[in-house]
N, C-alpha and C positions, 0 to 999 in steps of 0.2 A: 351661234350658227355652226353648221356642220359641213364637212366636205361634200361636194356634189358627187353623185353617182350616175351611171348611165342606165341603171335599172331602178325601179321603185323599191323603196325600203319596205321590208316585211316586219320591221320592229313596230311595236305599238307606239302610238303617239304619246309623248311625255305629258304628264299631268301639269296643269297650270301651277306656277310657283306663286302662291298667294302672298307670301311675305315680300317677294320682289315686286309684285303688283302694288302692294301696300306702300312700299317705299317710293315707287314711281308716282303714285297718287299724292303722297306727301310732297314730293319734289314739285309736281305740277301746282299743288295748292300754294306752296311757298312762292313759286315764281309768279303765280297769278296775283297773290296778295301784295307782293313786292311791287309789281307793275302798277297795281291800283294805288298803292301808297305814293308812288312817284307822281301820279295824277296826269301824265301826258296822254293825249287822246289815242296815240298809236301804240302805247306800250302793252296794254292788255291784249289787243288783237295780235300783236307780235308773238306773244306767248302761245296763244291758241293756234296760230298758223305754224309756229315751230313744232309744237306737239304733233299736229297732224302730219307735218313733213317727216318727223322722226318715225311715226308709225308706218307711213307709206314707204319710206326708204327701207326700213327693216323688213316689212312684210314682202316686198318685191325684191329684196336684195339689190336695190337699184343703185349699184355703185357704178360710176362712170369708168373707174379703173377696170372693173370686171368686164364691162362691155367692150372697152378698147382692147383688153388683153385677148378676149375671144376673137375679135375681129382681126387683130394684127397677127396673132400667133397661131390661131386655129382656123381662121377664115370662116368662123361662125358669127354671123352678123345680126342675129335677131335682136340682141340687146342694144347694139349700136343703132339699129334702125328704130328701136323704140325711143331712143334719145332724140332722133330726128323728128319722130311723130310728136314728142313732147314739145319741141320747139315750135312746130307748126300750130299745134293746138293753142299755145300761148299767144302766138303772133296774131291769130284770128281775133283775139280780144285786145291785146296790148296795142297794136297799131292804131285801131280806131280810138282807143283811150288816149294815146299820146297826141293824136291830132284833134280830137273833139272832146276830150275829158272835161275841159273847162266849161263847156256848154251845158254839162249836166252836174256841175258843181264838184267835180273831182279834179284836184290839182295833181297831175301825174307827170313825172319826168323820167326820162330814160338815161341809161348809161351810154353816152356817146363820147368817145375819147380819141385823141390822135394815136397813131400807131407807128412807131419807128424802131430804131435799132434797140433801144433799151427794152421796149415792150416785147420785141421779138426774142431777145435773149431771155427775158423773164418768163415768157410762155414756154420756151424751150427748156429752161431749168425746171419749170413746173412739171412738164411732161416727164422729165428724168425722175423727179421726186415721186410722181405718181407711181411709176413702175417699181421704184426701189422700196417705197413704203407700203405699197399695196393698197393705197387709198388716195382720195382726193380731199377737197374741202368738206363736202357733205359726207363722203365715205368715212373719213376720220371720226366725225361726230357720231354718226349712227352706229358704227361698229363698236366704238368705245361705249356708248350707251347700252349696246347689246351685250357687253361683257368682254370685249377684246382688250386685254391689258397691254398688248403690243401697241395698240393705238394710243395709249396714254403716253408712251414715249414719243410717238409721232406728233401728238398734239403739243407736247412741251417744246419740242424742237421747231415745230411749225410756228408757234408763238414767238420763239426766240428769233428765228430767221426773219419773220415778218417785221418785228420791231427794229432789228439791226438794219434792215433795208431802208427804213425811214430815215436813218442817219445819213445814208448815202444818196438818197433819191434826187436831191438837187443836181448832183453831178451827172447822174444818169439822164436826167431830163434835158441836159444841154446837148445831147446827141440828136442827129437829124431825125425827123419824124414826118410822116404824112399827116395832113390836117384831119381833124375829126370830120366824119362824113356820115350823115343820116339819110337812109333811104326814105324814111317817112317825111322828113323836111324837104328833101329834094324832089320827090315824085308824088307825095301824098300817100295816105294809108292804103288805098286800093292797089295802086301800082306797086307799092313796096311789098304788099302781101303777095301779089302775083310773082314778083321777082324772087322773093324768098322761098315761096312754095316751089317754084321751078327749080331753084338751086338745090333745095332739100330733096326734091324728087330725083334729080340727076345723081346726087350723091347716093341716095337709096338704091337706084338702079345699078350703079357701079358696084355697090356692096352686094347686091343680089347676084350680079354677074360673077363676082369673084367667088362667092360661096357655091353657086351652081357649077362653076368651072371645076372646083375641087371635088365636090361631093355628088354632083349630078342632080341634086335637089336641095331645097331649103329645109332647115330644121323645123319640124312641125310641132315638137313638144320641147319645153325648156328643160333639157336634161342637165343643165348646169345650175339649176336652182337647188337650194337646200331641200332635201327630202323630208318635209315636215308638214303637218296638218295646217291648212290655212294659208299656205304660201301663195302670193299673188303672181300672176304672169307679168312679164315685162310690159305688156300693153296696158294692163290694169294699173301697174305702177306708174306708167307714163301719164295716164289720165288723172290719177290722183295727184301727182306732182304738178301737172299743168294747173290744176285747181289751186295748189299752193302758190305757184307763181302769179296767177291771176289775182288771187286774194291779196298778195303782197303789193301788186300794182295798185289795187283799189283802196286798200286800207292804210298802206304805208306810203303810197304816192311814188313808189320807185320799184325797180326790179329787186328780186331776191339777191342778197349778197351775204357773204360769210366772213371773208378774211379781213375786212376792215375791223371786225370785232377782235380778231386775234392780235392785230397791231395795237389796238387800244388796251387789251389785257396786258401786253408786254410793256407798254408805256406806263401803265398804272403801277406795275411792279417796279420798274426802274425808278420812277418818281418817288415811290415809297421808300426805297433804299438810298435815296439821295442823289441819284444820277440826274443832272439837269437837262431833261429832255425838252424843257421849255426853250432852250437855246438852239434846238434843232429846227431848221426852217419848216419842216413838215408839220411840227407840232405847235408852232407859234400861234396859229389861228385855231388850234384844236385843243388848247389847254382846258377850256371849259368842260370838254368831255372827259378829260383826264381827272379833273377835280370832282365832277358830278358822280352820283352813285352809279354803280354798274348797271342797275336796273332801269336807268333812264335811257340806255342805249338800246334801240330796237333790234339792231343786228345781234348784239350779245344775248338779248332775251330770246331771239329766234334760235340762236346756236344752242343755248341751254335747253330750250324747249325740244329741240331735235334729240338731244341726249335723253331727256326725260321721256319723250314719246317712244324712243327705241327701247329704253329700259322696260317700259310697260309692255311693249310688244314682245320682247324677249321673255319676260315673265309669263305672259299669256301663252306663249308657245312652249313654255317649259324648257327653254334653251339658254337661260342665263347661267353660264358656268365659267366664271373667270378663272384663268390659270396664270401662274407666274413662271411656268416651265418654258422659258424662252432661251434659245441658244444665243451665243454671242453674235453670230451672224444675223439672227433676227433683230437683235437690239441695234446693231450697227446700221442695218438697212433701214430700220424704222426711224432712227435718229437722223441719219443722213438724208433720207427721203423727206422727212418733215422740214429740215433746214432748207433744202432745195425748193420745196413748195412754198414755204413762207417767204423766202427772199424773192423768188420768182413772181409770186402773186402780187407783191407790191410794185414791182417793175412793170407788170403787165395788166394793172388795173383790176386784179382779182383772180379768181380761180375758175374752175369749170362751171361754177354757178354764176358768180358775179360777172366774169369776163366773157365766157363762152355763151351760156344760156342768157344771161342778162344783156350782153352786148347784142346778140342776134335778135332777141325779142324786143330790143329797143330800136331795131333797124340800123344798127351801127356796123360799119365795115370792120371795125376793130375786132368784133366777135368772131368773124370768119377767119381773119388773119391769126387770131389767137389759136383757133382750132388747128390750123395748119402747122404752126410752130410747135404747139404742145404735142401734137401727134408725132411730129418728127423726133422730138426728144424722147418720147415714149418708145418709138420704134428703135432708136439708137441703143437704148439700154437693153431692150429685149434681144436685139442681135448680139450685143456685146456680152451679155450673160451667157448666151448659148456658146459663143466662141471661147470664153474663159473657162466655163464650168462644164461644157458639153451638154448643158440643159438650161432651161430657163428657171431662174430663182425668183423668189418673192412670193407674194400672195395677193389676193384681191378680196373685195367685200363679199363676194359670193361664197367664199370658203372660210375666210378669217383664219386660215391655216397655211403654214409654209408650203411652198410648191417645190 
């Protein structure tokens, strides 16, 4: 991906990179065959859904970090409002599925969790990490698949922070928390959808008001998108990712999640080198997953599929150009941001996908509280970097380049 410009590029569109596309196809084939070999009903659909998500994320540069940065720092809210539209589109299907899915033979469950001090701190840390690393859970995966070597550092520290947090989680869970609350269980799917749509609408109107107050009008074209052939609008990306979320509900029986896979990867590594994670309370009932093949875990398959799909999309766009020319500041921000996100995600029941999107589309109060706390952490880092450096530092998925 390339930096965004305010004017259309006059450069000819790059030719597709057929070798990269071929590698992407081999990755997809390998994942698909591995999923089939495991033999679980949901594993192969997880691969297909992950690949579709990777293509959609890359094509639309649909990074949550980029949308938040534009809203917080530039008061351009189109991408943030596209995220709200994504949530509403999913809720239209997910709420009835949660309430009546069993009547049509679908066993569907939501992410409904308590939210207290530990989750608030975790979401705040995650927001800090998003701004430092320039990516989130999904953003780390699709930009890495698209060729960002910076995100390889972020992913490694993300995994490390996530598994370290599992060692401390019992202590964090002793802190006070609000009980789990589901709008769907409390009011039914219809009223839950009405209340969620109303809240999303109010947030969207506030965002519109802020942008109009600064610029006098709303942004009508996505000048922050990469200038390349075939790029999708934020709205098209929201629709495509809504289908990803809905397919996950229907075929996997749960919302889309990402970071539990990172914790599992870290636990597998620690177990392989002799560290007794089986003695950690978090893993006592999860050791079957640690011992099982990686391709038996649907979250891991979706994560790998996202990277493979993004690799294919980058090759098709002719934009797969990995570089190791990273400054020390880039590496430090990527590593620290990944660690904050990994640790915070475990405390807060997930990332922007599992906790924010997955929580709200499950009708859970914790999804909204996660958003507030994570946005606060994001804003703090944005303000602090301006104070320290006189400018905002970092990057986001729309550019994949330092700012």
